[in-house]
C-alpha positions as CSV (number, residue, x, y, z in Angstrom):
1,M,0.1,0.1,-0.1
2,I,2.8,2.4,0.9
3,M,4.7,1.4,-2.6
4,K,1.4,2.4,-4.2
5,R,1.1,5.7,-2.5
6,R,4.7,6.4,-3.4
7,M,4.3,5.4,-7.1
8,L,1.0,7.6,-7.4
9,R,3.0,10.8,-5.9
10,Y,5.6,10.1,-8.4
11,S,3.5,9.7,-11.2
12,F,1.7,13.1,-10.4
13,R,5.3,14.7,-10.0
14,L,6.3,13.2,-13.2
15,A,3.1,14.5,-15.2
16,K,3.1,17.9,-13.6
17,G,7.1,18.2,-14.8
18,L,6.0,17.2,-18.0
19,A,3.0,19.4,-18.4
20,L,5.1,22.5,-17.2
21,A,7.8,21.5,-19.9
22,C,5.2,21.4,-22.6
23,C,3.9,24.8,-21.4
24,A,7.4,26.1,-21.6
25,S,8.0,24.6,-24.9
26,L,4.8,26.2,-26.2
27,I,5.8,29.7,-24.7
28,V,9.1,29.3,-26.7
29,A,7.5,28.4,-29.6
30,S,5.1,31.1,-29.7
31,K,7.8,33.8,-28.9
32,A,8.1,36.1,-32.0
33,P,11.4,36.1,-33.7
34,D,13.7,39.2,-32.8
35,T,15.2,41.5,-35.6
36,L,18.3,39.6,-36.0
37,E,16.2,36.3,-36.8
38,R,14.0,38.0,-39.0
39,I,16.9,39.5,-41.1
40,K,18.5,36.0,-41.3
41,T,15.1,34.7,-42.5
42,S,14.6,37.1,-44.9
43,G,18.0,37.1,-46.3
44,Q,18.3,40.9,-46.5
45,L,20.0,43.7,-44.4
46,V,18.3,46.8,-45.4
47,V,20.4,49.8,-44.5
48,L,19.7,53.8,-45.1
49,S,22.3,55.6,-46.5
50,Q,23.4,58.5,-49.1
51,N,25.1,58.2,-52.1
52,G,28.6,59.9,-52.0
53,P,32.3,59.5,-52.2
54,T,32.6,59.1,-48.5
55,T,29.5,56.3,-48.3
56,H,28.9,54.3,-51.1
57,Y,28.9,54.9,-55.1
58,E,29.4,53.0,-58.4
59,D,32.7,53.0,-59.7
60,A,33.7,53.2,-63.6
61,S,33.3,49.1,-63.7
62,G,29.8,49.4,-62.5
63,T,30.7,47.9,-59.1
64,Q,29.5,49.3,-56.1
65,T,32.2,50.7,-53.7
66,G,33.0,53.3,-51.1
67,F,34.2,53.2,-47.4
68,E,30.7,52.8,-45.9
69,Y,29.8,50.0,-48.6
70,G,32.7,48.2,-47.5
71,M,32.1,48.3,-43.9
72,L,28.3,47.5,-44.6
73,Q,29.3,44.6,-46.9
74,S,31.5,42.8,-44.5
75,F,28.9,43.0,-41.7
76,A,26.2,41.5,-44.0
77,D,28.5,38.7,-45.2
78,E,29.2,38.0,-41.4
79,L,25.3,37.8,-41.1
80,G,24.9,35.6,-44.3
81,V,22.5,38.1,-45.9
82,K,22.4,40.3,-48.9
83,L,23.1,43.9,-48.4
84,V,20.3,46.0,-49.6
85,I,21.0,50.2,-49.5
86,R,18.1,52.6,-49.7
87,D,19.4,56.2,-50.5
88,V,17.7,58.9,-48.5
89,H,18.5,62.4,-49.6
90,D,17.5,64.3,-46.4
91,L,19.1,63.4,-42.9
92,N,16.0,64.5,-41.3
93,D,13.9,62.0,-43.2
94,M,16.5,59.3,-42.6
95,F,16.2,59.7,-38.9
96,T,12.6,59.5,-39.2
97,R,12.4,56.4,-41.7
98,L,14.7,54.7,-39.4
99,Q,12.2,55.1,-36.2
100,N,9.4,54.0,-38.4
101,P,8.8,50.3,-38.2
102,Q,6.7,50.3,-41.4
103,D,9.6,51.4,-43.3
104,N,11.4,48.1,-42.9
105,A,14.8,49.4,-42.6
106,Q,16.9,48.2,-40.0
107,M,19.7,50.7,-39.4
108,A,21.3,53.9,-40.8
109,A,24.8,54.4,-42.0
110,A,25.9,57.5,-43.8
111,G,28.9,58.9,-41.7
112,L,26.5,59.8,-39.2
113,T,28.3,62.2,-36.5
114,V,27.6,61.2,-32.9
115,T,25.8,64.1,-31.0
116,P,23.9,64.4,-27.8
117,E,20.8,65.4,-29.6
118,R,21.0,62.4,-32.2
119,R,21.7,60.1,-29.0
120,E,17.9,61.0,-27.6
121,E,16.6,59.8,-30.8
122,V,18.8,56.7,-31.7
123,R,21.6,54.4,-30.6
124,F,24.8,54.4,-31.8
125,T,27.5,51.6,-32.3
126,P,31.2,52.3,-31.4
127,S,32.8,54.8,-33.4
128,Y,35.0,53.8,-36.5
129,F,35.8,57.2,-37.8
130,E,36.2,60.7,-36.6
131,I,35.7,63.9,-38.4
132,R,35.9,67.6,-37.7
133,Q,33.3,70.1,-39.0
134,Q,35.2,72.7,-41.1
135,L,34.1,76.2,-42.3
136,I,34.9,76.7,-45.9
137,Y,34.9,80.0,-47.8
138,R,35.7,81.2,-51.4
139,L,39.2,82.5,-52.2
140,G,39.2,86.0,-52.7
141,E,36.8,86.8,-50.0
142,D,37.9,87.9,-46.7
143,R,38.8,85.0,-44.8
144,P,37.0,84.6,-41.4
145,S,39.2,83.7,-38.5
146,S,36.3,82.8,-35.8
147,V,32.7,82.5,-35.4
148,A,32.3,86.1,-34.5
149,D,33.6,86.9,-38.4
150,L,30.3,85.0,-39.6
151,V,27.8,87.4,-38.2
152,G,25.8,89.4,-40.9
153,K,26.9,86.6,-43.5
154,T,25.1,83.4,-44.6
155,V,26.4,80.0,-43.7
156,A,25.1,77.1,-45.9
157,V,25.0,73.5,-43.8
158,M,23.0,70.4,-45.0
159,A,19.5,70.2,-43.4
160,G,19.2,67.9,-40.5
161,S,22.8,67.5,-40.3
162,A,25.1,67.8,-37.1
163,H,26.5,71.0,-38.9
164,A,22.9,72.3,-38.2
165,E,22.9,71.6,-34.7
166,E,26.2,72.9,-34.2
167,M,24.9,76.5,-35.5
168,R,22.2,76.5,-33.3
169,K,24.3,76.1,-30.3
170,L,26.5,78.7,-31.7
171,A,23.7,81.2,-32.2
172,Q,23.3,81.3,-28.4
173,R,26.8,83.0,-28.1
174,Y,26.5,84.8,-31.4
175,P,23.0,86.3,-31.8
176,G,23.4,87.6,-35.2
177,L,24.7,84.4,-36.6
178,Q,22.6,83.3,-39.7
179,W,22.8,79.9,-41.6
180,K,20.7,78.3,-44.3
181,E,19.8,74.8,-43.9
182,V,19.9,73.5,-47.5
183,S,17.7,70.6,-48.3
184,D,18.5,67.8,-50.8
185,V,22.0,68.3,-51.5
186,D,25.3,66.7,-50.5
187,T,28.8,68.0,-49.3
188,M,29.9,68.2,-53.1
189,E,27.0,70.4,-53.8
190,L,27.5,72.6,-50.8
191,V,31.2,73.1,-51.8
192,E,30.4,74.0,-55.3
193,M,27.8,76.4,-54.3
194,V,30.6,78.2,-52.1
195,N,32.9,78.0,-55.2
196,E,30.3,79.6,-57.4
197,G,29.9,82.3,-55.1
198,K,26.1,81.4,-54.0
199,Y,26.9,81.3,-50.4
200,H,29.7,83.2,-48.4
201,Y,30.5,80.1,-46.2
202,A,29.3,76.5,-45.9
203,V,30.2,73.8,-42.8
204,V,31.3,70.4,-44.3
205,D,32.9,67.4,-42.9
206,S,36.9,67.4,-42.9
207,N,36.9,64.0,-44.6
208,A,34.4,64.7,-47.3
209,Y,36.2,68.2,-48.3
210,S,39.4,66.4,-48.4
211,V,38.1,64.3,-51.2
212,H,36.3,67.1,-53.1
213,R,38.9,69.7,-52.6
214,G,40.8,69.6,-56.0
215,L,37.5,69.8,-57.8
216,Y,36.8,73.4,-56.4
217,P,39.9,75.2,-56.3
218,N,38.1,78.5,-55.3
219,T,37.3,77.0,-51.8
220,Y,39.6,76.7,-48.8
221,V,39.2,76.0,-45.0
222,A,38.8,79.1,-43.0
223,F,39.0,77.3,-39.6
224,N,37.8,74.2,-37.9
225,L,34.4,74.7,-36.3
226,T,34.8,71.6,-33.7
227,Q,37.3,69.2,-32.4
228,F,37.0,65.7,-33.4
229,Q,33.9,63.9,-33.3
230,P,32.8,60.2,-33.5
231,V,31.2,58.5,-36.5
232,A,29.0,55.8,-36.1
233,W,26.0,53.6,-37.3
234,A,22.9,54.4,-35.9
235,F,19.8,52.0,-34.8
236,P,16.4,52.5,-33.8
237,K,15.7,52.5,-29.8
238,S,13.6,49.7,-28.9
239,D,13.5,46.8,-26.5
240,D,14.7,44.7,-29.3
241,D,18.4,45.5,-29.5
242,S,19.5,41.9,-31.3
243,L,20.9,43.5,-34.4
244,Y,22.4,46.3,-32.5
245,R,24.2,43.9,-30.4
246,A,25.5,42.2,-33.5
247,A,26.6,45.3,-34.9
248,R,28.4,46.7,-32.0
249,R,30.4,43.2,-31.8
250,F,31.3,43.8,-35.3
251,M,32.3,47.0,-35.0
252,L,34.7,46.4,-32.2
253,R,36.3,43.8,-34.0
254,A,36.5,45.9,-37.4
255,N,38.3,48.3,-35.2
256,T,40.9,46.0,-34.0
257,N,41.4,43.3,-36.9
258,G,42.4,45.8,-39.5
259,L,39.0,46.2,-41.5
260,V,38.7,49.9,-40.5
261,A,42.5,50.5,-41.2
262,E,42.4,49.0,-44.5
263,L,39.3,50.7,-45.7
264,R,40.5,54.3,-44.7
265,E,43.5,53.5,-46.5
266,E,41.7,52.5,-49.8
267,F,39.3,55.3,-49.7
268,F,41.0,58.3,-47.9
269,G,44.7,57.0,-48.0
270,H,45.2,58.7,-51.2
271,V,44.0,62.4,-50.6
272,S,46.9,64.4,-51.2
273,K,47.1,68.1,-49.8
274,L,46.7,70.1,-52.9
275,N,47.3,73.9,-52.1
276,A,45.2,76.4,-53.8
277,G,47.5,76.8,-56.9
278,G,47.7,73.2,-57.3
279,A,44.0,72.7,-57.1
280,Q,43.5,75.8,-59.5
281,A,45.9,74.2,-62.2
282,F,44.3,70.8,-62.1
283,A,40.9,72.4,-62.4
284,K,42.2,74.6,-65.3
285,S,44.0,71.6,-67.1
286,T,40.8,69.6,-66.7
287,R,39.1,72.0,-68.7
288,E,41.5,73.3,-71.2
289,R,44.0,70.3,-71.8
290,L,42.1,67.0,-71.1
291,P,39.3,67.3,-73.6
292,K,42.0,67.3,-76.3
293,W,43.5,63.8,-75.2
294,R,40.4,62.3,-73.5
295,E,39.0,60.3,-76.3
296,T,42.2,58.7,-77.1
297,M,42.6,58.0,-73.4
298,E,39.4,56.0,-73.2
299,K,40.0,54.1,-76.3
300,V,43.5,53.1,-75.1
301,A,42.5,52.5,-71.5
302,T,39.9,50.2,-72.7
303,E,42.4,48.2,-75.0
304,Y,44.6,47.8,-72.1
305,D,41.9,46.8,-69.4
306,L,42.7,49.9,-67.6
307,D,40.2,52.7,-66.0
308,W,40.7,56.0,-68.4
309,H,40.7,58.1,-65.2
310,L,43.7,56.2,-63.8
311,L,45.7,56.7,-67.2
312,A,44.7,60.4,-67.2
313,A,45.8,60.8,-63.5
314,L,49.0,59.0,-64.6
315,S,49.5,61.5,-67.4
316,Y,48.6,64.5,-65.4
317,Q,51.2,63.5,-62.9
318,E,54.1,63.4,-65.4
319,S,53.3,66.0,-67.7
320,H,50.1,67.8,-66.6
321,W,48.8,67.0,-70.1
322,N,51.6,68.7,-71.8
323,P,52.7,66.9,-75.1
324,R,56.0,68.9,-75.0
325,A,56.9,68.4,-71.4
326,K,60.5,67.4,-70.8
327,S,62.1,67.1,-67.5
328,R,65.8,67.6,-66.6
329,T,66.6,63.8,-66.7
330,G,65.4,63.7,-70.5
331,V,62.0,61.9,-70.3
332,R,59.7,63.6,-72.5
333,G,56.0,63.6,-73.7
334,L,52.6,63.3,-72.3
335,M,53.6,60.1,-70.5
336,M,57.2,61.2,-70.0
337,L,58.7,58.1,-71.2
338,T,62.8,57.8,-71.4
339,R,64.2,57.4,-74.6
340,G,65.1,53.8,-74.0
341,T,61.6,52.8,-73.0
342,A,59.9,54.6,-76.2
343,R,62.5,52.6,-78.1
344,E,61.5,49.3,-76.5
345,L,57.7,50.1,-77.1
346,G,58.3,51.1,-80.7
347,V,56.5,54.6,-80.1
348,N,57.6,58.1,-80.9
349,R,57.2,59.9,-77.4
350,L,56.7,63.2,-78.7
351,D,53.6,62.0,-80.5
352,P,50.9,62.4,-78.0
353,K,48.8,59.5,-79.2
354,E,51.6,57.4,-79.4
355,S,52.9,58.5,-76.0
356,I,49.2,57.6,-74.5
357,E,49.3,54.4,-76.0
358,G,53.2,53.6,-75.0
359,G,52.4,54.6,-71.4
360,A,49.5,52.5,-71.0
361,R,51.3,49.3,-72.4
362,Y,54.0,50.1,-70.3
363,I,52.2,50.5,-67.2
364,S,50.4,47.1,-68.1
365,Q,53.5,45.5,-68.7
366,I,54.7,46.5,-65.2
367,R,51.3,45.2,-63.7
368,D,51.7,41.7,-65.3
369,K,55.4,41.2,-63.9
370,I,54.1,41.9,-60.4
371,P,53.0,38.2,-58.7
372,E,49.7,37.1,-59.4
373,R,48.9,36.5,-55.8
374,I,49.2,40.4,-55.2
375,R,45.6,41.6,-55.3
376,E,43.9,44.8,-56.5
377,P,44.3,47.5,-55.7
378,D,47.3,46.9,-54.3
379,R,48.9,45.5,-57.6
380,T,48.3,48.6,-59.3
381,W,49.5,50.9,-56.8
382,M,52.8,49.1,-56.8
383,A,52.9,49.3,-60.7
384,L,52.6,52.9,-60.6
385,A,55.4,53.1,-58.1
386,A,57.6,50.8,-60.3
387,Y,56.6,53.3,-63.1
388,N,57.9,56.1,-61.1
389,V,61.1,54.6,-59.3
390,G,61.8,51.3,-61.6
391,F,60.9,47.7,-61.1
392,G,64.0,46.6,-59.6
393,H,63.8,49.2,-56.7
394,L,60.1,48.2,-56.0
395,E,61.6,44.7,-55.8
396,D,64.3,45.7,-53.2
397,A,61.5,47.6,-51.1
398,R,59.2,44.3,-51.1
399,V,62.2,42.4,-50.1
400,L,63.3,45.1,-47.4
401,T,59.4,44.9,-46.3
402,E,59.5,41.2,-45.7
403,K,62.8,41.4,-44.0
404,M,61.5,43.8,-41.6
405,G,58.3,41.8,-40.7
406,G,56.0,43.5,-42.9
407,N,53.8,42.1,-45.8
408,P,55.5,42.6,-49.2
409,D,52.1,42.0,-51.0
410,R,50.3,44.9,-49.4
411,W,50.9,48.3,-50.8
412,T,50.6,50.0,-47.3
413,D,53.5,48.0,-46.0
414,V,55.7,48.6,-49.2
415,R,54.8,52.1,-48.9
416,D,56.1,52.6,-45.6
417,H,59.6,50.9,-46.6
418,L,60.1,52.6,-49.9
419,P,61.6,55.7,-48.3
420,L,64.2,53.5,-46.7
421,L,65.9,53.1,-49.9
422,A,67.5,56.4,-49.5
423,K,69.3,55.5,-46.2
424,R,72.4,53.8,-46.6
425,Q,72.0,51.3,-43.7
426,Y,69.2,49.9,-45.9
427,Y,69.9,50.2,-49.5
428,K,73.6,49.0,-49.1
429,G,72.0,45.4,-48.7
430,T,69.7,45.7,-51.8
431,K,70.2,44.3,-55.3
432,H,69.7,47.9,-57.0
433,G,71.1,50.2,-54.4
434,Y,70.1,53.9,-53.6
435,A,66.7,55.2,-54.6
436,R,64.8,58.3,-53.9
437,G,62.5,56.0,-52.2
438,W,60.1,58.9,-50.9
439,E,59.0,60.1,-54.4
440,P,57.0,56.7,-55.5
441,V,55.1,57.3,-52.2
442,T,54.1,60.8,-53.1
443,Y,53.6,59.8,-56.6
444,V,51.2,57.1,-56.1
445,Q,49.4,59.1,-53.5
446,N,48.9,61.9,-56.1
447,I,47.7,59.6,-58.8
448,R,45.0,58.0,-56.8
449,H,44.1,61.3,-55.8
450,Y,43.6,62.8,-59.3
451,Q,41.8,59.5,-60.4
452,T,39.3,60.0,-57.8
453,L,38.7,63.7,-58.8
454,L,38.5,63.1,-62.4
455,A,36.0,60.0,-61.6
456,W,33.8,62.5,-59.6
457,S,34.1,65.2,-62.1
458,S,32.8,62.7,-64.9
459,R,29.8,61.6,-62.5
460,I,29.2,65.7,-62.1
461,E,29.1,66.1,-66.0
462,E,26.9,63.0,-66.8
463,Q,24.4,64.6,-64.2
464,R,24.5,67.9,-65.9
465,I,24.0,66.4,-69.3
466,A,21.0,64.2,-68.1
467,T,19.6,67.3,-66.4
468,A,20.1,69.6,-69.6
469,N,18.5,66.9,-71.8
470,N,15.4,66.7,-69.5
471,E,16.1,63.0,-68.7
472,P,13.1,61.9,-66.1
473,A,14.0,62.1,-62.7
474,E,13.3,58.8,-62.2
475,A,15.7,57.5,-64.6
476,L,18.4,60.0,-63.3
477,A,18.0,59.1,-59.5
478,E,18.2,55.5,-60.7
479,N,21.4,56.1,-62.7
480,L,23.3,58.2,-60.1
481,Q,21.6,57.1,-56.6
482,S,20.1,54.1,-57.0
483,E,19.0,51.5,-54.6
484,T,22.0,48.9,-54.1
485,A,21.4,45.3,-53.6
486,G,23.8,42.2,-53.7
487,A,26.7,43.9,-55.3
488,A,30.3,42.2,-54.8
489,S,32.4,43.2,-52.0
490,A,34.7,46.3,-52.4
491,L,37.1,44.6,-50.1
């Protein structure tokens, strides 16, 4: 009898336990999936951004690229989903849409400055970049030296930007301060407005201006409006922070595993410090000289699988597109070929078209000599360095790089060791000896900068032609600021 009661109690406890387990199972099963789970189920990461040189854009080959794009594509790859970018022209609209569940956008990434005001609206990841707000002015005008000098003038800022927030703060100390929040514009357009005299001044981010500077030689930095400010990804504030936590972990790793540093070098490491005279000379040559040789450069570049903007940038660095250019060392022509190189290539270096063809063939030959394991764009940067300093000296620098613990297949590492070829303690052990190793470093940096400026100048030209031809707004938007989905990674 006692045994029977024990068995009954055991059976009751067992049944109760099973019932509780079943209830728990039902509760778990009925729990709605969180944001991260829904993204993985849908296979898409939807991001709000803005098209531009510091965020994402389409390069000459039609591939999506850009600093922000590289970061986002890496994050999407980590999640195992496709990246979908929706361009938003107005920053106010971007933050509104981010917080609207019906918009189905999960995050925003557009070089967003972290400010106390924005922290009230959204949550930010750890920073991956720092910028300063800079006041730019038009050369020829009185250069302001402080905010007090802006009183009575009009300062243009992007609507909904951190720059507008800063102006509102400054207005509390400077009551006469005036500014205009311009809607539906990007940094490039603001700089252009100042360049053309539409506004006295504009406030822009330092990284964006450094990329655009060479296109607008009539502009210059008056002073820094702020100290360095963090830039980060933004997420809506909600109880579901699953995606935010994943992004936070990704960003912490990206800051330590070299991803951020690699992308910064790729998209901003080339920016040279053109002075006003250099910027004006480049702009003038682009208008007056380049059109004479552009068609030939485009044709030849296609023949040798080169970006014509790169070929044009190389030619500008060499001769400023002067077919009669001559250096003290005897190199001549648009591509500044030596007599021996021109003879080997079978071209007349004083004939502009032959010089362009010879230069394109020569840089292609150098690129083909570089080990196949070296990936682009490092392969092209090394080829350019060899065009300047010689292939033998480039190989010496690569050997030296490896001996000193660097990666001989990465341009950034080789770039850091090239200047050592000018120091006896290093070049005495090399095969080809002394070289002015600092020159190819500046040389490659300048060409990369000119290439970027020319590429963006072409995009502006295309946009203006389309506008002049009354191309439908929808088609123009699709061409220049289209939604990006599933493009190959820029890394």
